[in-house]
CHARMM internal coordinates of N, CA and C (Angstrom, degrees):
IC EDIT
DIST 1 N 1 CA 1.4541
DIST 1 CA 1 C 1.5130
ANGL 1 N 1 CA 1 C 107.56
DIST 1 C 2 N 1.3013
ANGL 1 CA 1 C 2 N 115.79
DIHE 1 N 1 CA 1 C 2 N 135.19
DIST 2 N 2 CA 1.4390
ANGL 1 C 2 N 2 CA 121.82
DIHE 1 CA 1 C 2 N 2 CA 177.35
DIST 2 CA 2 C 1.5344
ANGL 2 N 2 CA 2 C 109.18
DIHE 1 C 2 N 2 CA 2 C -103.61
DIST 2 C 3 N 1.3194
ANGL 2 CA 2 C 3 N 116.12
DIHE 2 N 2 CA 2 C 3 N 132.94
DIST 3 N 3 CA 1.4662
ANGL 2 C 3 N 3 CA 121.99
DIHE 2 CA 2 C 3 N 3 CA 175.61
DIST 3 CA 3 C 1.5295
ANGL 3 N 3 CA 3 C 107.87
DIHE 2 C 3 N 3 CA 3 C -105.26
DIST 3 C 4 N 1.2965
ANGL 3 CA 3 C 4 N 115.42
DIHE 3 N 3 CA 3 C 4 N 128.88
DIST 4 N 4 CA 1.4713
ANGL 3 C 4 N 4 CA 121.82
DIHE 3 CA 3 C 4 N 4 CA -179.93
DIST 4 CA 4 C 1.5079
ANGL 4 N 4 CA 4 C 110.43
DIHE 3 C 4 N 4 CA 4 C -115.41
DIST 4 C 5 N 1.3230
ANGL 4 CA 4 C 5 N 115.86
DIHE 4 N 4 CA 4 C 5 N 128.88
DIST 5 N 5 CA 1.4760
ANGL 4 C 5 N 5 CA 122.08
DIHE 4 CA 4 C 5 N 5 CA 171.13
DIST 5 CA 5 C 1.5075
ANGL 5 N 5 CA 5 C 104.18
DIHE 4 C 5 N 5 CA 5 C -114.31
DIST 5 C 6 N 1.3321
ANGL 5 CA 5 C 6 N 113.95
DIHE 5 N 5 CA 5 C 6 N 89.35
DIST 6 N 6 CA 1.4794
ANGL 5 C 6 N 6 CA 120.87
DIHE 5 CA 5 C 6 N 6 CA -171.67
DIST 6 CA 6 C 1.5183
ANGL 6 N 6 CA 6 C 108.99
DIHE 5 C 6 N 6 CA 6 C -77.17
DIST 6 C 7 N 1.3220
ANGL 6 CA 6 C 7 N 118.74
DIHE 6 N 6 CA 6 C 7 N 134.79
DIST 7 N 7 CA 1.4790
ANGL 6 C 7 N 7 CA 129.58
DIHE 6 CA 6 C 7 N 7 CA 4.92
DIST 7 CA 7 C 1.5244
ANGL 7 N 7 CA 7 C 112.76
DIHE 6 C 7 N 7 CA 7 C -101.43
DIST 7 C 8 N 1.3360
ANGL 7 CA 7 C 8 N 117.89
DIHE 7 N 7 CA 7 C 8 N 23.11
DIST 8 N 8 CA 1.4620
ANGL 7 C 8 N 8 CA 120.94
DIHE 7 CA 7 C 8 N 8 CA -169.71
DIST 8 CA 8 C 1.5347
ANGL 8 N 8 CA 8 C 116.35
DIHE 7 C 8 N 8 CA 8 C -93.42
DIST 8 C 9 N 1.2934
ANGL 8 CA 8 C 9 N 118.97
DIHE 8 N 8 CA 8 C 9 N -39.24
DIST 9 N 9 CA 1.4547
ANGL 8 C 9 N 9 CA 118.85
DIHE 8 CA 8 C 9 N 9 CA -172.35
DIST 9 CA 9 C 1.5169
ANGL 9 N 9 CA 9 C 112.66
DIHE 8 C 9 N 9 CA 9 C -157.46
DIST 9 C 10 N 1.3132
ANGL 9 CA 9 C 10 N 115.87
DIHE 9 N 9 CA 9 C 10 N 161.88
DIST 10 N 10 CA 1.4427
ANGL 9 C 10 N 10 CA 123.52
DIHE 9 CA 9 C 10 N 10 CA 171.46
DIST 10 CA 10 C 1.5163
ANGL 10 N 10 CA 10 C 105.60
DIHE 9 C 10 N 10 CA 10 C -147.50
DIST 10 C 11 N 1.3310
ANGL 10 CA 10 C 11 N 115.61
DIHE 10 N 10 CA 10 C 11 N 138.30
DIST 11 N 11 CA 1.4611
ANGL 10 C 11 N 11 CA 118.97
DIHE 10 CA 10 C 11 N 11 CA -176.71
DIST 11 CA 11 C 1.5272
ANGL 11 N 11 CA 11 C 109.79
DIHE 10 C 11 N 11 CA 11 C -148.68
DIST 11 C 12 N 1.2985
ANGL 11 CA 11 C 12 N 116.88
DIHE 11 N 11 CA 11 C 12 N 138.19
DIST 12 N 12 CA 1.4714
ANGL 11 C 12 N 12 CA 121.31
DIHE 11 CA 11 C 12 N 12 CA 175.70
DIST 12 CA 12 C 1.5447
ANGL 12 N 12 CA 12 C 105.80
DIHE 11 C 12 N 12 CA 12 C -80.03
DIST 12 C 13 N 1.3345
ANGL 12 CA 12 C 13 N 114.74
DIHE 12 N 12 CA 12 C 13 N 125.46
DIST 13 N 13 CA 1.4617
ANGL 12 C 13 N 13 CA 119.28
DIHE 12 CA 12 C 13 N 13 CA -174.00
DIST 13 CA 13 C 1.5128
ANGL 13 N 13 CA 13 C 112.28
DIHE 12 C 13 N 13 CA 13 C -116.68
DIST 13 C 14 N 1.3246
ANGL 13 CA 13 C 14 N 117.88
DIHE 13 N 13 CA 13 C 14 N -42.63
DIST 14 N 14 CA 1.4543
ANGL 13 C 14 N 14 CA 122.46
DIHE 13 CA 13 C 14 N 14 CA -176.18
DIST 14 CA 14 C 1.5186
ANGL 14 N 14 CA 14 C 109.94
DIHE 13 C 14 N 14 CA 14 C -119.35
DIST 14 C 15 N 1.3286
ANGL 14 CA 14 C 15 N 117.05
DIHE 14 N 14 CA 14 C 15 N 145.96
DIST 15 N 15 CA 1.4617
ANGL 14 C 15 N 15 CA 119.90
DIHE 14 CA 14 C 15 N 15 CA 172.30
DIST 15 CA 15 C 1.5037
ANGL 15 N 15 CA 15 C 109.58
DIHE 14 C 15 N 15 CA 15 C -64.07
DIST 15 C 16 N 1.2806
ANGL 15 CA 15 C 16 N 115.42
DIHE 15 N 15 CA 15 C 16 N 139.19
DIST 16 N 16 CA 1.4583
ANGL 15 C 16 N 16 CA 120.23
DIHE 15 CA 15 C 16 N 16 CA 178.82
DIST 16 CA 16 C 1.5199
ANGL 16 N 16 CA 16 C 110.27
DIHE 15 C 16 N 16 CA 16 C -144.14
DIST 16 C 17 N 1.3161
ANGL 16 CA 16 C 17 N 116.28
DIHE 16 N 16 CA 16 C 17 N -164.60
DIST 17 N 17 CA 1.4475
ANGL 16 C 17 N 17 CA 119.85
DIHE 16 CA 16 C 17 N 17 CA 178.16
DIST 17 CA 17 C 1.5277
ANGL 17 N 17 CA 17 C 109.31
DIHE 16 C 17 N 17 CA 17 C -69.84
DIST 17 C 18 N 1.3154
ANGL 17 CA 17 C 18 N 115.90
DIHE 17 N 17 CA 17 C 18 N 158.25
DIST 18 N 18 CA 1.4845
ANGL 17 C 18 N 18 CA 120.59
DIHE 17 CA 17 C 18 N 18 CA -178.21
DIST 18 CA 18 C 1.5214
ANGL 18 N 18 CA 18 C 110.27
DIHE 17 C 18 N 18 CA 18 C -72.34
DIST 18 C 19 N 1.3397
ANGL 18 CA 18 C 19 N 116.28
DIHE 18 N 18 CA 18 C 19 N 139.08
DIST 19 N 19 CA 1.4705
ANGL 18 C 19 N 19 CA 118.41
DIHE 18 CA 18 C 19 N 19 CA 179.36
DIST 19 CA 19 C 1.5348
ANGL 19 N 19 CA 19 C 112.35
DIHE 18 C 19 N 19 CA 19 C -69.78
DIST 19 C 20 N 1.2766
ANGL 19 CA 19 C 20 N 114.96
DIHE 19 N 19 CA 19 C 20 N 150.69
DIST 20 N 20 CA 1.4788
ANGL 19 C 20 N 20 CA 121.50
DIHE 19 CA 19 C 20 N 20 CA 176.17
DIST 20 CA 20 C 1.5157
ANGL 20 N 20 CA 20 C 106.16
DIHE 19 C 20 N 20 CA 20 C -86.37
DIST 20 C 21 N 1.3459
ANGL 20 CA 20 C 21 N 120.23
DIHE 20 N 20 CA 20 C 21 N 122.46
DIST 21 N 21 CA 1.4648
ANGL 20 C 21 N 21 CA 121.01
DIHE 20 CA 20 C 21 N 21 CA -177.82
DIST 21 CA 21 C 1.5157
ANGL 21 N 21 CA 21 C 113.01
DIHE 20 C 21 N 21 CA 21 C -64.71
DIST 21 C 22 N 1.3381
ANGL 21 CA 21 C 22 N 119.42
DIHE 21 N 21 CA 21 C 22 N -14.21
DIST 22 N 22 CA 1.4397
ANGL 21 C 22 N 22 CA 122.19
DIHE 21 CA 21 C 22 N 22 CA 179.68
DIST 22 CA 22 C 1.5127
ANGL 22 N 22 CA 22 C 111.49
DIHE 21 C 22 N 22 CA 22 C -92.40
DIST 22 C 23 N 1.3193
ANGL 22 CA 22 C 23 N 116.99
DIHE 22 N 22 CA 22 C 23 N -6.57
DIST 23 N 23 CA 1.4324
ANGL 22 C 23 N 23 CA 121.48
DIHE 22 CA 22 C 23 N 23 CA -177.96
DIST 23 CA 23 C 1.5254
ANGL 23 N 23 CA 23 C 107.37
DIHE 22 C 23 N 23 CA 23 C -116.05
DIST 23 C 24 N 1.3182
ANGL 23 CA 23 C 24 N 118.62
DIHE 23 N 23 CA 23 C 24 N 125.42
DIST 24 N 24 CA 1.4562
ANGL 23 C 24 N 24 CA 121.59
DIHE 23 CA 23 C 24 N 24 CA -177.08
DIST 24 CA 24 C 1.5250
ANGL 24 N 24 CA 24 C 113.34
DIHE 23 C 24 N 24 CA 24 C -77.40
DIST 24 C 25 N 1.3234
ANGL 24 CA 24 C 25 N 116.56
DIHE 24 N 24 CA 24 C 25 N -15.48
DIST 25 N 25 CA 1.4721
ANGL 24 C 25 N 25 CA 120.05
DIHE 24 CA 24 C 25 N 25 CA 178.84
DIST 25 CA 25 C 1.5187
ANGL 25 N 25 CA 25 C 110.59
DIHE 24 C 25 N 25 CA 25 C -94.34
DIST 25 C 26 N 1.3428
ANGL 25 CA 25 C 26 N 117.99
DIHE 25 N 25 CA 25 C 26 N 131.85
DIST 26 N 26 CA 1.4585
ANGL 25 C 26 N 26 CA 118.96
DIHE 25 CA 25 C 26 N 26 CA 176.53
DIST 26 CA 26 C 1.5258
ANGL 26 N 26 CA 26 C 108.69
DIHE 25 C 26 N 26 CA 26 C -64.82
DIST 26 C 27 N 1.3218
ANGL 26 CA 26 C 27 N 117.72
DIHE 26 N 26 CA 26 C 27 N 152.79
DIST 27 N 27 CA 1.4462
ANGL 26 C 27 N 27 CA 121.18
DIHE 26 CA 26 C 27 N 27 CA -177.33
DIST 27 CA 27 C 1.5390
ANGL 27 N 27 CA 27 C 112.88
DIHE 26 C 27 N 27 CA 27 C -65.15
DIST 27 C 28 N 1.2993
ANGL 27 CA 27 C 28 N 117.67
DIHE 27 N 27 CA 27 C 28 N -32.71
DIST 28 N 28 CA 1.4744
ANGL 27 C 28 N 28 CA 123.20
DIHE 27 CA 27 C 28 N 28 CA 179.63
DIST 28 CA 28 C 1.5352
ANGL 28 N 28 CA 28 C 107.90
DIHE 27 C 28 N 28 CA 28 C -123.57
DIST 28 C 29 N 1.3447
ANGL 28 CA 28 C 29 N 114.81
DIHE 28 N 28 CA 28 C 29 N 116.58
DIST 29 N 29 CA 1.4453
ANGL 28 C 29 N 29 CA 116.65
DIHE 28 CA 28 C 29 N 29 CA 173.51
DIST 29 CA 29 C 1.5046
ANGL 29 N 29 CA 29 C 108.01
DIHE 28 C 29 N 29 CA 29 C -148.35
DIST 29 C 30 N 1.3342
ANGL 29 CA 29 C 30 N 115.00
DIHE 29 N 29 CA 29 C 30 N 158.09
DIST 30 N 30 CA 1.4676
ANGL 29 C 30 N 30 CA 121.39
DIHE 29 CA 29 C 30 N 30 CA -179.20
DIST 30 CA 30 C 1.4979
ANGL 30 N 30 CA 30 C 108.14
DIHE 29 C 30 N 30 CA 30 C -140.70
DIST 30 C 31 N 1.3228
ANGL 30 CA 30 C 31 N 116.78
DIHE 30 N 30 CA 30 C 31 N 130.15
DIST 31 N 31 CA 1.4605
ANGL 30 C 31 N 31 CA 122.42
DIHE 30 CA 30 C 31 N 31 CA 178.86
DIST 31 CA 31 C 1.5151
ANGL 31 N 31 CA 31 C 109.70
DIHE 30 C 31 N 31 CA 31 C -103.24
DIST 31 C 32 N 1.3171
ANGL 31 CA 31 C 32 N 115.55
DIHE 31 N 31 CA 31 C 32 N 136.86
DIST 32 N 32 CA 1.4529
ANGL 31 C 32 N 32 CA 120.18
DIHE 31 CA 31 C 32 N 32 CA -179.42
DIST 32 CA 32 C 1.5332
ANGL 32 N 32 CA 32 C 108.06
DIHE 31 C 32 N 32 CA 32 C -132.00
DIST 32 C 33 N 1.3106
ANGL 32 CA 32 C 33 N 115.46
DIHE 32 N 32 CA 32 C 33 N 139.90
DIST 33 N 33 CA 1.4657
ANGL 32 C 33 N 33 CA 123.91
DIHE 32 CA 32 C 33 N 33 CA 176.49
DIST 33 CA 33 C 1.5234
ANGL 33 N 33 CA 33 C 109.15
DIHE 32 C 33 N 33 CA 33 C -62.29
DIST 33 C 34 N 1.3371
ANGL 33 CA 33 C 34 N 119.44
DIHE 33 N 33 CA 33 C 34 N 138.40
DIST 34 N 34 CA 1.4643
ANGL 33 C 34 N 34 CA 119.92
DIHE 33 CA 33 C 34 N 34 CA -178.64
DIST 34 CA 34 C 1.5013
ANGL 34 N 34 CA 34 C 113.46
DIHE 33 C 34 N 34 CA 34 C -59.96
DIST 34 C 35 N 1.3223
ANGL 34 CA 34 C 35 N 119.23
DIHE 34 N 34 CA 34 C 35 N -36.84
DIST 35 N 35 CA 1.4557
ANGL 34 C 35 N 35 CA 120.90
DIHE 34 CA 34 C 35 N 35 CA -179.15
DIST 35 CA 35 C 1.5520
ANGL 35 N 35 CA 35 C 110.30
DIHE 34 C 35 N 35 CA 35 C -64.42
DIST 35 C 36 N 1.3227
ANGL 35 CA 35 C 36 N 116.71
DIHE 35 N 35 CA 35 C 36 N -43.02
DIST 36 N 36 CA 1.4575
ANGL 35 C 36 N 36 CA 119.53
DIHE 35 CA 35 C 36 N 36 CA 179.11
DIST 36 CA 36 C 1.5232
ANGL 36 N 36 CA 36 C 110.10
DIHE 35 C 36 N 36 CA 36 C -66.94
DIST 36 C 37 N 1.3241
ANGL 36 CA 36 C 37 N 117.59
DIHE 36 N 36 CA 36 C 37 N -41.29
DIST 37 N 37 CA 1.4395
ANGL 36 C 37 N 37 CA 121.30
DIHE 36 CA 36 C 37 N 37 CA 178.86
DIST 37 CA 37 C 1.5154
ANGL 37 N 37 CA 37 C 111.89
DIHE 36 C 37 N 37 CA 37 C -58.25
DIST 37 C 38 N 1.3347
ANGL 37 CA 37 C 38 N 117.13
DIHE 37 N 37 CA 37 C 38 N -44.46
DIST 38 N 38 CA 1.4715
ANGL 37 C 38 N 38 CA 121.12
DIHE 37 CA 37 C 38 N 38 CA 179.43
DIST 38 CA 38 C 1.5165
ANGL 38 N 38 CA 38 C 111.59
DIHE 37 C 38 N 38 CA 38 C -66.91
DIST 38 C 39 N 1.3131
ANGL 38 CA 38 C 39 N 117.50
DIHE 38 N 38 CA 38 C 39 N -41.13
DIST 39 N 39 CA 1.4673
ANGL 38 C 39 N 39 CA 120.37
DIHE 38 CA 38 C 39 N 39 CA 178.62
DIST 39 CA 39 C 1.5254
ANGL 39 N 39 CA 39 C 111.51
DIHE 38 C 39 N 39 CA 39 C -63.33
DIST 39 C 40 N 1.3209
ANGL 39 CA 39 C 40 N 116.05
DIHE 39 N 39 CA 39 C 40 N -42.65
DIST 40 N 40 CA 1.4769
ANGL 39 C 40 N 40 CA 119.95
DIHE 39 CA 39 C 40 N 40 CA 176.15
DIST 40 CA 40 C 1.5395
ANGL 40 N 40 CA 40 C 111.45
DIHE 39 C 40 N 40 CA 40 C -64.48
DIST 40 C 41 N 1.3421
ANGL 40 CA 40 C 41 N 114.90
DIHE 40 N 40 CA 40 C 41 N -43.48
DIST 41 N 41 CA 1.4683
ANGL 40 C 41 N 41 CA 120.65
DIHE 40 CA 40 C 41 N 41 CA -176.31
DIST 41 CA 41 C 1.4926
ANGL 41 N 41 CA 41 C 113.23
DIHE 40 C 41 N 41 CA 41 C -60.71
DIST 41 C 42 N 1.3458
ANGL 41 CA 41 C 42 N 116.65
DIHE 41 N 41 CA 41 C 42 N -39.41
DIST 42 N 42 CA 1.4482
ANGL 41 C 42 N 42 CA 121.24
DIHE 41 CA 41 C 42 N 42 CA -176.40
DIST 42 CA 42 C 1.5345
ANGL 42 N 42 CA 42 C 113.00
DIHE 41 C 42 N 42 CA 42 C -95.58
DIST 42 C 43 N 1.3453
ANGL 42 CA 42 C 43 N 115.95
DIHE 42 N 42 CA 42 C 43 N 5.61
DIST 43 N 43 CA 1.4763
ANGL 42 C 43 N 43 CA 119.63
DIHE 42 CA 42 C 43 N 43 CA 178.11
DIST 43 CA 43 C 1.5051
ANGL 43 N 43 CA 43 C 114.63
DIHE 42 C 43 N 43 CA 43 C 74.97
DIST 43 C 44 N 1.3219
ANGL 43 CA 43 C 44 N 117.95
DIHE 43 N 43 CA 43 C 44 N 15.07
DIST 44 N 44 CA 1.4586
ANGL 43 C 44 N 44 CA 121.71
DIHE 43 CA 43 C 44 N 44 CA 177.19
DIST 44 CA 44 C 1.5277
ANGL 44 N 44 CA 44 C 111.96
DIHE 43 C 44 N 44 CA 44 C -73.42
DIST 44 C 45 N 1.3081
ANGL 44 CA 44 C 45 N 115.99
DIHE 44 N 44 CA 44 C 45 N -24.91
DIST 45 N 45 CA 1.4627
ANGL 44 C 45 N 45 CA 123.33
DIHE 44 CA 44 C 45 N 45 CA 174.00
DIST 45 CA 45 C 1.5134
ANGL 45 N 45 CA 45 C 106.86
DIHE 44 C 45 N 45 CA 45 C -137.45
DIST 45 C 46 N 1.3259
ANGL 45 CA 45 C 46 N 115.45
DIHE 45 N 45 CA 45 C 46 N 152.91
DIST 46 N 46 CA 1.4773
ANGL 45 C 46 N 46 CA 116.78
DIHE 45 CA 45 C 46 N 46 CA 175.96
DIST 46 CA 46 C 1.5371
ANGL 46 N 46 CA 46 C 106.84
DIHE 45 C 46 N 46 CA 46 C -107.76
DIST 46 C 47 N 1.3392
ANGL 46 CA 46 C 47 N 114.97
DIHE 46 N 46 CA 46 C 47 N 168.96
DIST 47 N 47 CA 1.4498
ANGL 46 C 47 N 47 CA 121.72
DIHE 46 CA 46 C 47 N 47 CA -172.78
DIST 47 CA 47 C 1.5353
ANGL 47 N 47 CA 47 C 110.77
DIHE 46 C 47 N 47 CA 47 C -59.13
DIST 47 C 48 N 1.3145
ANGL 47 CA 47 C 48 N 117.32
DIHE 47 N 47 CA 47 C 48 N -40.73
DIST 48 N 48 CA 1.4736
ANGL 47 C 48 N 48 CA 121.73
DIHE 47 CA 47 C 48 N 48 CA -177.84
DIST 48 CA 48 C 1.5397
ANGL 48 N 48 CA 48 C 109.89
DIHE 47 C 48 N 48 CA 48 C -61.86
DIST 48 C 49 N 1.3391
ANGL 48 CA 48 C 49 N 117.56
DIHE 48 N 48 CA 48 C 49 N -35.50
DIST 49 N 49 CA 1.4769
ANGL 48 C 49 N 49 CA 120.46
DIHE 48 CA 48 C 49 N 49 CA -178.73
DIST 49 CA 49 C 1.5201
ANGL 49 N 49 CA 49 C 112.32
DIHE 48 C 49 N 49 CA 49 C -70.46
DIST 49 C 50 N 1.3155
ANGL 49 CA 49 C 50 N 118.61
DIHE 49 N 49 CA 49 C 50 N -29.53
DIST 50 N 50 CA 1.4660
ANGL 49 C 50 N 50 CA 120.43
DIHE 49 CA 49 C 50 N 50 CA -176.47
DIST 50 CA 50 C 1.5208
ANGL 50 N 50 CA 50 C 114.26
DIHE 49 C 50 N 50 CA 50 C -105.99
DIST 50 C 51 N 1.3320
ANGL 50 CA 50 C 51 N 116.84
DIHE 50 N 50 CA 50 C 51 N -4.44
DIST 51 N 51 CA 1.4816
ANGL 50 C 51 N 51 CA 119.56
DIHE 50 CA 50 C 51 N 51 CA -175.06
DIST 51 CA 51 C 1.5082
ANGL 51 N 51 CA 51 C 111.08
DIHE 50 C 51 N 51 CA 51 C -57.10
DIST 51 C 52 N 1.3130
ANGL 51 CA 51 C 52 N 118.96
DIHE 51 N 51 CA 51 C 52 N -40.63
DIST 52 N 52 CA 1.4926
ANGL 51 C 52 N 52 CA 122.16
DIHE 51 CA 51 C 52 N 52 CA -179.33
DIST 52 CA 52 C 1.5238
ANGL 52 N 52 CA 52 C 109.67
DIHE 51 C 52 N 52 CA 52 C -63.47
DIST 52 C 53 N 1.3180
ANGL 52 CA 52 C 53 N 118.60
DIHE 52 N 52 CA 52 C 53 N -41.11
DIST 53 N 53 CA 1.4439
ANGL 52 C 53 N 53 CA 122.59
DIHE 52 CA 52 C 53 N 53 CA -179.38
DIST 53 CA 53 C 1.5212
ANGL 53 N 53 CA 53 C 111.18
DIHE 52 C 53 N 53 CA 53 C -67.91
DIST 53 C 54 N 1.3279
ANGL 53 CA 53 C 54 N 117.05
DIHE 53 N 53 CA 53 C 54 N -29.81
DIST 54 N 54 CA 1.4715
ANGL 53 C 54 N 54 CA 119.81
DIHE 53 CA 53 C 54 N 54 CA -178.02
DIST 54 CA 54 C 1.5117
ANGL 54 N 54 CA 54 C 113.28
DIHE 53 C 54 N 54 CA 54 C -72.83
DIST 54 C 55 N 1.3437
ANGL 54 CA 54 C 55 N 117.78
DIHE 54 N 54 CA 54 C 55 N -15.52
DIST 55 N 55 CA 1.4504
ANGL 54 C 55 N 55 CA 122.16
DIHE 54 CA 54 C 55 N 55 CA 178.47
DIST 55 CA 55 C 1.5130
ANGL 55 N 55 CA 55 C 112.65
DIHE 54 C 55 N 55 CA 55 C 53.51
DIST 55 C 56 N 1.3281
ANGL 55 CA 55 C 56 N 115.64
DIHE 55 N 55 CA 55 C 56 N 53.58
DIST 56 N 56 CA 1.4746
ANGL 55 C 56 N 56 CA 121.23
DIHE 55 CA 55 C 56 N 56 CA -179.45
DIST 56 CA 56 C 1.5048
ANGL 56 N 56 CA 56 C 109.88
DIHE 55 C 56 N 56 CA 56 C -75.46
DIST 56 C 57 N 1.3228
ANGL 56 CA 56 C 57 N 116.68
DIHE 56 N 56 CA 56 C 57 N 138.57
DIST 57 N 57 CA 1.4511
ANGL 56 C 57 N 57 CA 119.51
DIHE 56 CA 56 C 57 N 57 CA 172.89
DIST 57 CA 57 C 1.5362
ANGL 57 N 57 CA 57 C 107.61
DIHE 56 C 57 N 57 CA 57 C -77.28
DIST 57 C 58 N 1.3304
ANGL 57 CA 57 C 58 N 116.34
DIHE 57 N 57 CA 57 C 58 N 154.09
DIST 58 N 58 CA 1.4661
ANGL 57 C 58 N 58 CA 117.83
DIHE 57 CA 57 C 58 N 58 CA -179.43
DIST 58 CA 58 C 1.5261
ANGL 58 N 58 CA 58 C 113.22
DIHE 57 C 58 N 58 CA 58 C -61.28
DIST 58 C 59 N 1.3110
ANGL 58 CA 58 C 59 N 116.99
DIHE 58 N 58 CA 58 C 59 N -19.83
DIST 59 N 59 CA 1.4709
ANGL 58 C 59 N 59 CA 120.58
DIHE 58 CA 58 C 59 N 59 CA -178.35
DIST 59 CA 59 C 1.5256
ANGL 59 N 59 CA 59 C 112.79
DIHE 58 C 59 N 59 CA 59 C -100.57
DIST 59 C 60 N 1.3333
ANGL 59 CA 59 C 60 N 117.13
DIHE 59 N 59 CA 59 C 60 N 4.13
DIST 60 N 60 CA 1.4492
ANGL 59 C 60 N 60 CA 120.82
DIHE 59 CA 59 C 60 N 60 CA -176.08
DIST 60 CA 60 C 1.5102
ANGL 60 N 60 CA 60 C 112.20
DIHE 59 C 60 N 60 CA 60 C -71.79
DIST 60 C 61 N 1.3145
ANGL 60 CA 60 C 61 N 116.37
DIHE 60 N 60 CA 60 C 61 N 136.88
DIST 61 N 61 CA 1.4693
ANGL 60 C 61 N 61 CA 121.79
DIHE 60 CA 60 C 61 N 61 CA 174.55
DIST 61 CA 61 C 1.5131
ANGL 61 N 61 CA 61 C 111.02
DIHE 60 C 61 N 61 CA 61 C -77.58
DIST 61 C 62 N 1.3269
ANGL 61 CA 61 C 62 N 117.97
DIHE 61 N 61 CA 61 C 62 N -7.53
DIST 62 N 62 CA 1.4654
ANGL 61 C 62 N 62 CA 122.04
DIHE 61 CA 61 C 62 N 62 CA -178.41
DIST 62 CA 62 C 1.5256
ANGL 62 N 62 CA 62 C 110.70
DIHE 61 C 62 N 62 CA 62 C -57.97
DIST 62 C 63 N 1.3211
ANGL 62 CA 62 C 63 N 119.12
DIHE 62 N 62 CA 62 C 63 N -25.88
DIST 63 N 63 CA 1.4726
ANGL 62 C 63 N 63 CA 119.89
DIHE 62 CA 62 C 63 N 63 CA 179.62
DIST 63 CA 63 C 1.5265
ANGL 63 N 63 CA 63 C 111.15
DIHE 62 C 63 N 63 CA 63 C -62.38
DIST 63 C 64 N 1.3184
ANGL 63 CA 63 C 64 N 117.35
DIHE 63 N 63 CA 63 C 64 N -22.36
DIST 64 N 64 CA 1.4590
ANGL 63 C 64 N 64 CA 121.47
DIHE 63 CA 63 C 64 N 64 CA 177.49
DIST 64 CA 64 C 1.5238
ANGL 64 N 64 CA 64 C 112.10
DIHE 63 C 64 N 64 CA 64 C -68.36
DIST 64 C 65 N 1.3309
ANGL 64 CA 64 C 65 N 116.66
DIHE 64 N 64 CA 64 C 65 N -18.50
DIST 65 N 65 CA 1.4595
ANGL 64 C 65 N 65 CA 120.27
DIHE 64 CA 64 C 65 N 65 CA -179.31
DIST 65 CA 65 C 1.5210
ANGL 65 N 65 CA 65 C 112.15
DIHE 64 C 65 N 65 CA 65 C -72.52
DIST 65 C 66 N 1.3065
ANGL 65 CA 65 C 66 N 118.31
DIHE 65 N 65 CA 65 C 66 N -16.29
DIST 66 N 66 CA 1.4585
ANGL 65 C 66 N 66 CA 122.47
DIHE 65 CA 65 C 66 N 66 CA -178.73
DIST 66 CA 66 C 1.5183
ANGL 66 N 66 CA 66 C 111.52
DIHE 65 C 66 N 66 CA 66 C -53.43
DIST 66 C 67 N 1.2825
ANGL 66 CA 66 C 67 N 116.60
DIHE 66 N 66 CA 66 C 67 N -33.64
DIST 67 N 67 CA 1.4877
ANGL 66 C 67 N 67 CA 120.79
DIHE 66 CA 66 C 67 N 67 CA -176.85
DIST 67 CA 67 C 1.5678
ANGL 67 N 67 CA 67 C 112.64
DIHE 66 C 67 N 67 CA 67 C -69.71
DIST 67 C 68 N 1.3388
ANGL 67 CA 67 C 68 N 116.61
DIHE 67 N 67 CA 67 C 68 N -15.94
DIST 68 N 68 CA 1.4595
ANGL 67 C 68 N 68 CA 120.34
DIHE 67 CA 67 C 68 N 68 CA -177.25
DIST 68 CA 68 C 1.5036
ANGL 68 N 68 CA 68 C 112.94
DIHE 67 C 68 N 68 CA 68 C -90.02
DIST 68 C 69 N 1.3421
ANGL 68 CA 68 C 69 N 118.46
DIHE 68 N 68 CA 68 C 69 N -10.54
DIST 69 N 69 CA 1.4601
ANGL 68 C 69 N 69 CA 119.90
DIHE 68 CA 68 C 69 N 69 CA -175.09
DIST 69 CA 69 C 1.5232
ANGL 69 N 69 CA 69 C 110.10
DIHE 68 C 69 N 69 CA 69 C -109.76
DIST 69 C 70 N 1.3262
ANGL 69 CA 69 C 70 N 117.82
DIHE 69 N 69 CA 69 C 70 N 145.51
DIST 70 N 70 CA 1.4654
ANGL 69 C 70 N 70 CA 126.89
DIHE 69 CA 69 C 70 N 70 CA -0.90
DIST 70 CA 70 C 1.5236
ANGL 70 N 70 CA 70 C 111.28
DIHE 69 C 70 N 70 CA 70 C -76.30
DIST 70 C 71 N 1.3127
ANGL 70 CA 70 C 71 N 114.61
DIHE 70 N 70 CA 70 C 71 N 152.79
DIST 71 N 71 CA 1.4674
ANGL 70 C 71 N 71 CA 120.43
DIHE 70 CA 70 C 71 N 71 CA 178.44
DIST 71 CA 71 C 1.5261
ANGL 71 N 71 CA 71 C 111.30
DIHE 70 C 71 N 71 CA 71 C -76.76
DIST 71 C 72 N 1.3168
ANGL 71 CA 71 C 72 N 115.35
DIHE 71 N 71 CA 71 C 72 N -37.70
DIST 72 N 72 CA 1.4529
ANGL 71 C 72 N 72 CA 121.11
DIHE 71 CA 71 C 72 N 72 CA -176.01
DIST 72 CA 72 C 1.5440
ANGL 72 N 72 CA 72 C 109.50
DIHE 71 C 72 N 72 CA 72 C -122.46
DIST 72 C 73 N 1.2964
ANGL 72 CA 72 C 73 N 115.47
DIHE 72 N 72 CA 72 C 73 N 127.87
DIST 73 N 73 CA 1.4501
ANGL 72 C 73 N 73 CA 120.31
DIHE 72 CA 72 C 73 N 73 CA 174.78
DIST 73 CA 73 C 1.5206
ANGL 73 N 73 CA 73 C 107.41
DIHE 72 C 73 N 73 CA 73 C -137.71
DIST 73 C 74 N 1.3145
ANGL 73 CA 73 C 74 N 118.76
DIHE 73 N 73 CA 73 C 74 N 163.90
DIST 74 N 74 CA 1.4778
ANGL 73 C 74 N 74 CA 119.40
DIHE 73 CA 73 C 74 N 74 CA -179.76
DIST 74 CA 74 C 1.5663
ANGL 74 N 74 CA 74 C 111.59
DIHE 73 C 74 N 74 CA 74 C -58.46
DIST 74 C 75 N 1.3328
ANGL 74 CA 74 C 75 N 116.36
DIHE 74 N 74 CA 74 C 75 N -29.67
DIST 75 N 75 CA 1.4564
ANGL 74 C 75 N 75 CA 119.13
DIHE 74 CA 74 C 75 N 75 CA -178.97
DIST 75 CA 75 C 1.5208
ANGL 75 N 75 CA 75 C 113.06
DIHE 74 C 75 N 75 CA 75 C -75.24
DIST 75 C 76 N 1.3362
ANGL 75 CA 75 C 76 N 117.07
DIHE 75 N 75 CA 75 C 76 N -23.93
DIST 76 N 76 CA 1.4883
ANGL 75 C 76 N 76 CA 120.64
DIHE 75 CA 75 C 76 N 76 CA -176.09
DIST 76 CA 76 C 1.4841
ANGL 76 N 76 CA 76 C 111.30
DIHE 75 C 76 N 76 CA 76 C -83.25
END
COOR INIT
IC SEED 1 N 1 CA 1 C
IC BUILD
């Protein structure tokens, strides 16, 4: 799965299905607003607080990303 923080970054985070070389879009990707990404990353918001804003489909693997946030904490 690729996570995109448009227009700043894109990163493969989770193993997913293999990409089709004829299709430029990866089969699994998730776009996140930069402001939400930063708030999650620094622990200013938690996943449950922003999940509604993220508009996740019930079948989205993006919910698996919850375990990665926050990225930075005083302990890390």
